[in-house]
C-alpha positions in Angstrom: -4.1 16.6 10.9 -3.2 13.0 10.5 0.2 11.7 10.4 0.0 8.4 9.3 -3.4 7.9 7.3 -3.8 9.5 3.9 -6.9 9.4 1.6 -6.5 5.8 1.0 -5.0 4.3 4.2 -1.2 4.5 5.1 1.0 4.6 2.1 4.6 5.1 1.3 7.9 3.8 0.1 8.4 0.1 1.5 11.3 0.1 4.2 11.0 3.9 4.2 7.6 5.0 5.4 6.2 1.4 5.6 8.4 -0.5 7.7 8.1 -3.6 9.6 8.1 -1.8 12.9 5.2 0.7 11.8 3.1 -2.5 10.4 3.7 -4.2 13.6 2.3 -1.2 15.6 -0.5 -0.8 13.2 -1.7 -4.3 13.8 -1.7 -3.9 17.5 -3.4 -0.8 17.3 -6.0 -1.6 15.0 -6.3 -4.9 16.6 -7.0 -3.1 20.1 -9.6 -0.8 18.5 -11.5 -3.5 16.9 -11.7 -5.8 20.1 -15.3 -5.5 21.0 -16.8 -8.1 23.1 -15.7 -11.5 24.6 -15.8 -13.5 21.2 -12.5 -14.7 19.8 -11.5 -11.9 17.5 -10.0 -12.3 14.1 -8.6 -10.2 11.1 -8.3 -11.2 7.6 -5.3 -10.0 5.5 -4.9 -9.8 1.6 -2.2 -8.3 -0.2 -1.1 -7.6 -3.9 2.1 -8.9 -5.6 4.7 -6.5 -4.6 7.8 -8.1 -2.9 7.3 -6.1 0.3 4.1 -7.6 0.8 5.9 -10.6 2.5 7.6 -8.5 5.0 4.6 -6.3 5.8 2.1 -9.1 5.9 4.5 -10.8 8.4 4.9 -7.9 10.6 1.1 -7.2 10.6 0.6 -11.0 11.8 3.2 -10.3 14.7 1.1 -7.3 15.8 -2.5 -8.8 15.5 -1.4 -11.9 17.2 0.3 -10.1 20.1 -2.9 -8.5 21.2 -4.9 -11.6 21.0 -6.4 -11.7 17.5 -6.6 -14.7 15.2 -5.2 -14.0 11.6 -6.8 -15.4 8.3 -4.2 -14.9 5.4 -5.8 -14.4 1.9 -2.6 -14.2 -0.1 -2.7 -12.1 -3.3 -6.4 -11.0 -3.6 -8.2 -7.6 -4.9 -8.9 -4.8 -2.3 -12.8 -5.4 -3.1 -12.4 -9.1 -2.4 -10.8 -8.4 1.0 -13.7 -5.9 1.8 -16.2 -8.4 0.7 -14.5 -11.4 2.8 -14.2 -9.4 5.8 -18.0 -9.4 6.0 -18.6 -13.0 4.7 -16.2 -14.4 7.1 -17.3 -12.5 9.8 -14.0 -11.1 10.7 -13.8 -7.9 13.1 -11.3 -6.2 10.7 -10.0 -6.6 7.3 -6.4 -5.4 5.9 -5.3 -4.9 2.2 -1.4 -4.6 1.7 -1.1 -2.7 -1.4 -0.1 0.7 -2.8 -2.9 0.4 -5.7 -1.6 1.7 -8.9 2.1 3.0 -7.4 5.0 1.2 -8.6 6.5 -1.7 -6.7 8.9 0.2 -4.5 5.7 1.5 -2.6 3.3 -0.2 -0.5 0.4 0.6 1.9 -1.9 -0.6 4.3 -5.7 -0.3 3.8 -8.0 -1.1 6.8 -11.7 -2.2 6.5 -14.2 -2.3 9.6 -16.3 -5.5 10.1 -19.0 -4.1 7.6 -16.4 -4.1 4.9 -16.2 -0.5 4.5 -13.1 1.8 4.9 -12.6 3.3 8.3 -14.0 6.6 9.3 -11.8 9.5 10.0 -12.4 9.1 13.8 -11.5 5.6 13.8 -8.2 6.2 12.1 -7.5 9.0 14.4 -7.9 6.7 17.3 -5.7 4.2 15.6 -3.1 6.9 15.1 -3.2 8.0 18.8 -2.5 4.2 19.7 0.3 4.5 17.3 2.0 7.1 19.2 1.4 5.5 22.6 3.2 2.8 24.8 1.4 -0.6 23.9 3.3 -2.7 25.9 1.0 -3.1 28.9 -2.0 -3.8 26.5 -0.7 -6.9 24.8 -2.2 -10.2 25.3 -1.1 -12.8 27.9 0.9 -15.8 26.9 -2.0 -17.9 26.8 -4.1 -15.5 25.0 -1.9 -14.8 21.9 -3.7 -15.2 18.4 -3.1 -18.0 15.9 -2.4 -17.4 12.2 -3.6 -19.8 9.2 -3.7 -19.4 5.4 -7.2 -19.9 3.9 -7.1 -21.5 0.4 -10.6 -21.2 -1.0 -10.8 -17.6 -0.9 -10.3 -17.3 -4.9 -13.3 -19.4 -5.7 -15.5 -17.4 -3.1 -14.8 -14.1 -4.8 -15.3 -15.5 -8.5 -18.6 -17.0 -7.6 -19.3 -13.6 -5.8 -18.5 -11.6 -9.1 -20.4 -14.0 -11.2 -23.6 -13.5 -8.9 -23.7 -9.9 -9.6 -25.0 -10.6 -13.2 -28.3 -11.9 -14.2 -28.5 -15.8 -13.6 -29.3 -16.6 -17.4 -26.5 -14.0 -18.8 -23.5 -15.5 -20.4 -20.5 -13.9 -22.2 -20.5 -16.4 -24.9 -19.1 -14.8 -28.3 -16.9 -12.1 -26.7 -13.5 -11.9 -27.1 -12.0 -10.2 -24.1 -8.4 -9.2 -23.3 -8.0 -8.5 -19.7 -4.8 -6.9 -18.4 -4.3 -7.8 -14.6 -1.4 -5.3 -14.1 0.6 -8.1 -12.6 -1.4 -7.4 -9.6 -3.7 -8.9 -7.2 -6.3 -10.0 -9.8 -3.9 -12.0 -11.8 -5.9 -15.1 -11.1 -9.2 -14.2 -10.2 -10.2 -11.7 -13.3 -9.3 -14.3 -16.0 -11.0 -17.2 -14.2 -14.2 -15.2 -13.9 -14.7 -14.1 -17.3 -13.7 -17.4 -18.6 -16.2 -19.2 -16.4 -18.9 -16.9 -17.7 -18.1 -17.9 -21.3 -15.9 -15.4 -22.6 -13.0 -16.2 -24.9 -10.1 -14.7 -22.4 -6.6 -13.4 -23.5 -4.8 -12.3 -20.5 -1.9 -10.3 -20.1 -0.2 -8.7 -16.9 -0.4 -12.2 -15.2 3.2 -13.0 -14.4 3.8 -11.1 -11.1 7.5 -11.3 -9.8 7.6 -8.9 -7.0 8.8 -6.1 -8.9 6.6 -5.7 -12.2 3.3 -4.6 -10.6 1.9 -1.7 -12.8 5.0 -1.6 -14.7 3.9 -1.0 -18.5 0.6 -2.6 -17.7 -2.6 -1.8 -16.1 -5.1 0.9 -15.9 -2.4 3.5 -15.5 -0.3 2.2 -18.5 -3.0 0.9 -21.0 -0.9 1.2 -24.1 -0.3 -2.6 -24.1 -3.6 -3.4 -23.7 -4.6 -1.3 -26.7 -2.0 -2.9 -28.8 -3.4 -6.5 -27.9 -6.9 -5.6 -28.5 -6.1 -4.2 -32.1 -3.9 -7.2 -32.8 -6.6 -9.8 -31.9 -9.5 -7.8 -33.0 -10.9 -8.3 -29.7 -14.5 -7.0 -28.5 -13.1 -5.4 -25.6 -10.1 -4.8 -23.3 -10.3 -4.5 -19.5 -7.4 -3.1 -17.6 -7.4 -3.4 -13.6 -4.7 -1.5 -11.4 -2.4 -3.2 -9.0 -5.0 -3.8 -6.5 -8.2 -4.2 -8.8 -10.4 -1.7 -7.3 -10.6 0.4 -10.4 -11.0 -0.4 -14.1 -10.3 1.2 -17.5 -11.8 -0.3 -20.7 -10.7 -0.1 -24.3 -13.3 -0.7 -27.0 -12.9 -2.6 -30.1 -11.2 0.2 -32.0 -8.6 0.5 -29.4 -10.1 3.6 -27.8 -10.0 4.2 -24.2 -12.9 4.5 -22.2 -12.6 6.3 -18.7 -14.8 5.9 -15.6 -17.0 8.9 -16.4 -18.3 7.1 -19.6 -18.5 3.6 -17.5 -20.7 5.6 -15.2 -22.7 7.3 -18.0 -23.5 3.6 -19.3 -24.4 2.1 -16.0 -26.5 5.0 -14.9 -28.5 4.9 -18.0 -29.0 1.4 -17.8 -29.8 1.4 -14.2 -32.5 4.2 -14.8 -34.2 2.1 -17.5 -34.3 -1.0 -15.1 -35.5 1.0 -12.3 -32.6 0.0 -10.2 -31.2 3.7 -9.1 -32.2 4.2 -5.6 -31.8 8.0 -6.2 -32.3 9.9 -9.3 -28.5 10.6 -9.9 -25.0 9.5 -9.1 -21.9 10.7 -6.8 -18.8 11.7 -8.6 -15.8 13.9 -7.8 -14.7 17.1 -8.6 -12.6 15.7 -11.4 -15.4 14.2 -13.5 -16.0 15.7 -16.6 -18.4 18.4 -17.1 -19.9 16.6 -20.2 -20.9 13.8 -17.8 -23.0 16.1 -15.8 -24.7 17.5 -18.8 -25.4 14.0 -20.2 -26.9 12.8 -16.9 -29.0 16.2 -17.0 -30.4 15.3 -20.0 -31.7 11.9 -18.7 -33.2 13.5 -15.7 -30.5 12.6 -13.4 -28.3 14.5 -11.2 -24.8 14.4 -10.3 -23.3 15.2 -6.8 -19.5 16.1 -6.7 -17.2 15.2 -3.7 -13.7 15.7 -2.9 -11.3 13.3 -4.8 -11.0 9.9 -3.4 -13.4 6.9 -3.4 -14.0 7.2 0.3 -15.6 10.4 -0.1 -17.9 9.2 -2.8 -18.9 6.3 -0.7 -19.5 8.4 2.3 -22.0 10.7 0.5 -23.4 7.7 -1.2 -24.2 5.9 2.2 -25.3 9.3 3.9 -27.6 10.2 1.3 -28.8 6.9 -0.1 -27.1 6.7 -3.7 -26.2 3.2 -5.0 -24.1 4.4 -7.9 -20.9 6.5 -7.9 -17.3 6.7 -8.8 -14.3 8.6 -10.2 -12.9 9.3 -13.5 -9.9 7.2 -12.8 -12.0 4.0 -12.8 -13.0 3.6 -9.4 -16.8 2.6 -9.8 -18.8 2.0 -6.7 -22.0 -0.2 -7.0 -23.2 -0.3 -3.4 -25.7 -3.0 -4.2 -22.7 -5.4 -4.7 -19.7 -3.9 -3.1 -18.4 -1.6 -0.1 -15.7 -0.3 -2.1 -14.6 0.2 -5.9 -14.4 -3.1 -7.7 -12.8 -3.0 -11.2 -13.9 -6.4 -12.2 -17.5 -6.1 -11.1 -17.7 -2.7 -13.0 -16.4 -4.4 -16.0 -19.0 -7.3 -15.8 -21.9 -4.6 -15.4 -20.6 -3.1 -18.6 -20.7 -6.4 -20.5 -24.0 -7.2 -19.2 -25.2 -3.9 -21.2 -23.1 -4.9 -24.3 -24.6 -8.4 -24.3 -28.1 -7.2 -23.9 -27.8 -4.2 -26.6 -25.9 -6.5 -29.0 -24.0 -3.3 -30.1 -20.1 -2.8 -30.1 -18.6 -1.2 -27.1 -17.5 1.8 -29.0 -21.3 2.6 -29.5 -22.4 1.5 -25.9 -19.5 3.3 -24.2 -19.9 6.7 -26.1 -22.6 8.5 -24.2 -21.4 11.9 -24.4 -18.4 14.0 -26.0 -16.2 15.1 -23.0 -15.2 18.7 -23.0 -11.6 19.3 -23.6 -9.8 18.4 -20.1 -6.3 18.7 -19.3 -4.5 17.2 -16.3 -0.9 17.8 -15.5 1.0 16.6 -12.3 3.8 18.5 -10.7 6.0 16.8 -8.1 7.7 18.4 -5.4 10.3 17.5 -2.9 9.1 19.4 0.3 7.3 22.5 1.4 3.9 23.9 0.5 4.0 25.2 -3.0 0.3 26.1 -3.1 0.9 28.7 -0.4 3.6 30.8 -2.5 2.3 34.0 -3.5 3.3 33.5 -7.1 1.2 30.1 -7.2 -1.8 31.9 -5.7 -1.6 34.8 -8.2 -1.4 32.3 -11.0 -4.3 30.3 -10.0 -6.5 33.4 -9.4 -5.6 34.5 -12.8 -6.3 31.3 -14.5 -9.8 31.0 -12.7 -10.6 34.8 -14.1 -9.7 33.8 -17.6 -11.8 30.6 -17.5 -14.9 32.4 -16.0 -18.1 30.7 -16.3 -16.8 28.7 -19.6 -14.8 26.1 -17.5 -13.7 24.7 -14.4 -10.2 24.7 -12.8 -9.4 22.3 -10.0 -5.8 22.3 -8.0 -5.3 19.6 -5.5 -2.5 17.8 -3.7 -2.5 14.1 -4.1 -3.3 12.2 -1.0 -1.0 9.4 -1.7 2.3 10.9 -3.1 3.9 14.3 -3.2 2.3 15.5 -6.4 -0.1 18.6 -7.1 -2.7 17.9 -10.0 -3.5 20.7 -12.0 -6.9 20.1 -13.9 -9.0 22.5 -16.2 -11.6 21.9 -18.5 -14.0 24.1 -20.8 -15.5 24.4 -24.2 -12.1 26.2 -25.6 -9.4 23.5 -25.6 -6.5 26.1 -26.5 -7.8 28.3 -23.3 -7.7 25.3 -21.1 -4.2 24.4 -22.1 -3.0 27.7 -21.7 -4.3 28.2 -18.0 -3.1 24.7 -17.0 0.4 25.4 -18.3 0.5 28.9 -16.7 -0.4 27.3 -13.1 2.1 24.3 -13.6 5.0 26.8 -14.7 4.3 28.7 -11.3 4.1 25.6 -9.2 7.4 24.3 -10.8 9.1 27.3 -10.0 7.7 27.5 -6.4 8.9 23.7 -6.2 12.3 24.3 -7.3 
């Protein structure tokens, strides 16, 4: 069992769970784990736009420099940009300060190895072991302390990287694009990338003030984007989350397009171009059964993993897949990136739209999703899933669904929430079984 790391780094309330003291020790522990060889070690640190980012960044700098690592500060940058720059700048470790789609009160610390990939479980466990130990005797000597400096050119580097994922002669001329940056990490790079590729760009969610990240904007709150797309009669709307590693799309009619449909579009396109390294994709237990059936019709398979882009990526790397993702919009294209990249995923979709010269609503309607109901139950403490009444409710729900659907119950890895999802051909039955489980959970959590 891990005390600090969840499914996506360390996350919690700023100055509650994520304190300066913890960030300092994370910097020291991670710095010690990744000091390998006699070269001058260095770390890159990016962040989103939360107020607490200043506090955590400063504490991390103190931690890393105290064990002799040089620090390169990137400022507000998307998570996939930090992963890319970790490799590009030959850093020994990369850090992203972000709580992704959570509200501004939360924050987190995501770590990347020198290859740009999120850390393996055993590496996180080694860092946790050091966090619990006395590191005083392992600090650098006075003459071996690290230095810190801010790097100014990183935005241009990431923009060029994103543009190079498209064919050289492809432009977005003629497309009117609304992009919602969630007042988060991509508020500069996403609009500039789309504009440099030739699109007419209308940007919202680009005025971060430290408090408004993900507030009524972004991929988890797309109503503002839907309204703007309809108002301006745009061709497409693109919504990123706070750290821009996930994306949600809105078509020209204002209809939402989730990660399952995006994976279907890219899988079909890459199959036609013979770009898939394996005859299929990797998704999670939350992806719609309609996606699985659609891919089967194309002669492609779909492997399911536990929820979390790290698990998708681990399976992709182990088994040689180059496309995977989550219904929530984490789309992983390992030909380009080592993590989910919302902007790059959107660009791949736009490439298909330009090539087919068809509306987004047609391009992105690959299959009719089965009715799927997802509800969250928040709890204060304890383990509601172990309560006898909850176990009985879950067993009864699964029996009612039988072979006509799926029931997935899972605790969130980033917040005290239990997610209840069911899908099947009969919407009323799906709704009933979800409500029964949710009611049992709420009583157990009361």
